[in-house]
C-alpha positions in Angstrom: -59.4 11.3 52.3 -59.1 12.5 55.9 -59.1 10.4 59.0 -62.5 11.7 60.0 -64.0 10.6 56.8 -62.5 7.1 57.2 -64.0 7.0 60.7 -67.4 7.9 59.2 -67.1 5.1 56.6 -66.1 2.7 59.3 -69.1 3.5 61.4 -71.4 3.1 58.5 -69.9 -0.3 57.6 -70.0 -1.5 61.2 -73.6 -0.4 61.5 -74.6 -2.3 58.4 -72.8 -5.4 59.5 -74.5 -5.2 62.9 -77.9 -5.0 61.2 -77.2 -7.9 58.9 -75.6 -10.3 61.5 -77.2 -9.1 64.7 -74.6 -10.7 67.0 -71.0 -12.0 67.0 -69.3 -14.8 68.9 -65.8 -15.3 70.3 -64.1 -18.0 72.2 -62.7 -17.4 75.7 -60.2 -19.8 77.3 -60.4 -20.2 81.0 -57.8 -22.1 83.1 -59.8 -24.5 85.3 -56.9 -26.1 87.2 -53.2 -26.5 87.2 -51.7 -29.4 89.1 -47.9 -29.7 88.6 -47.3 -30.2 84.8 -51.0 -31.0 84.2 -53.1 -28.0 83.2 -56.9 -28.1 82.5 -58.5 -25.4 80.5 -62.0 -24.8 79.3 -63.0 -23.1 76.1 -66.2 -21.1 76.4 -68.0 -19.7 73.4 -69.5 -16.3 74.2 -72.1 -14.5 72.1 -72.7 -10.8 72.1 -76.0 -9.4 70.7 -75.8 -6.0 69.1 -79.0 -3.9 69.7 -80.7 -2.6 66.6 -80.7 0.9 68.0 -76.9 0.8 68.3 -76.5 -0.3 64.7 -78.8 2.4 63.4 -77.1 5.0 65.6 -73.7 4.0 64.1 -75.1 4.4 60.6 -76.6 7.8 61.4 -73.5 9.1 63.1 -71.3 7.9 60.3 -73.5 9.6 57.7 -73.4 12.8 59.7 -69.6 12.7 59.9 -69.4 12.2 56.1 -71.9 15.0 55.3 -70.7 17.7 57.6 -67.8 19.7 56.1 -64.5 19.6 58.0 -63.2 22.9 59.3 -60.0 24.0 57.7 
C-alpha cells in the first residue's frame, strides 16, 4: 500500500470521526503568575467544533485519492 493510499484512508477515517463526534477538546495550561518559587497556573479547557462541510470534504477527498489510479 502506497503512502498516498494511506493518506486517503486517513482522510476518510478523520472525516467519519468528525461527523460522529462533531468537536474535540484539549486542555491548555497558562502561567498566570510567578513570584519567586511560587508559580500559579491555570488549566483552560478549549473545545474546537468541526464543521460538517469539512468532515464531508475530507471523506470525498479521501475517496477520490483511493479511486484515482497512481501514475507509475
